[in-house]
Each structure stands twice: as C-alpha cells, then as structure tokens.
N, C-alpha and C positions, 0 to 999 in steps of 0.2 A: 460148333466148329465154321459153318457154313452161314449163320445169320453176322457174325462175326467179320468175315470177308465180304460180305453182299454191305457191311457197314464201311468197311477200307475202300471197297469199288466204291461205290454212293459219292463218298466221300472226294475220292480222287476225280470222278465225274468220269468211270470207265463201263460204260452203258453197257455194252457185249458184255463183259467181265462181269458184269453185276444182275444180266440177261440168264447169262448159264448160270451162276450159284440162286436164283430164283427156281431155275429148271430143277435145279438140283435139290432147290427145300420141298420144290413141286412133291417130287417122288418122293423124298425119303419123309413126306407130312402125312401121304395119300391113305394111310390107315383113320385119318383124322386126327392124332394125336401129333399136338405144336401145329395144326395148323394155319394159327395165327402168326407165327412166321414169315410164312410166305407173303401175311399183310405188311407185315413190318417190314420185311423188305423192300417191296412195293413201293412206300410212304418212304423208306429214307431215299431210294431212289428218286423221289415226286413221280411217278409213276402210277397211270391207271391200271386198276385190276382187268382182268379179263373178262371177270365172271364177278358177281354179285357175291361176298364174302357172308360166311355162316357165321363168322365170330363174331358173338355179342361183347363188345366194349362195356365196360362200365362211366367214360366217356360219350360222347359222340365220336362216329366215324373221324368225324372233320377235325374235332379236339385232337387225337389220337395221331391223326395224316401231320397235324402242324408241328407235336410237338414231336416226331421222332425227325418230321424235315429239319425244324429250330436244331435239333442236336445236330445232325451233316452241317448244317450252317455252321454252329460255331466248333464244329473242329474243322472244317475247311476256310476260316476266319485264323483261329487259333495256329494253325499250320501255313496260314497264308497260300492254301490253292483255290486257284480264279475257281468260280461257281460255272460250272459246264453250260 
C-alpha cells in the first residue's frame, strides 16, 4: 500500500507526503525484503537516492528511473496535474 501512496503523492507533487511515505517504506523494508520499493518511490518522485542502492536491476538504474518517472508524468498528463 505504501508504494501505491508514493505513486499518488508523486503524481500530485506532494513532496512532504512522499518523503514521509519513503520513510515508512524504508522502515518496512529494513530487513532487505522488497527494499527495491524504496528505490522505486525515489524514482517516481524524481528524488536522488541518499545512499547507493543494493538493488540489482535487469536494466540499467537510469532506465528504471526513467520508466517510473515516465509513468508518473503520463498519469499527471492524464489527470492534467501540473508537474511540480
């Protein structure tokens, strides 16, 4: 659910809510399970990752970042939400 909230906040440009959601995701994935969710939330918000990621992507990290950013932009366009 937190990842869906991150998407919602990224689309709406609600940076503080997105940051809080990323914090909760970080806590929920502290064991390493689903830790890539935190990376994805950063990508959706166009945010830099505070530390190097341990996630091994099947494509380059830049490609994955761009894909998630494009998804957010497409949703913003669909909803006609101004980009932050």
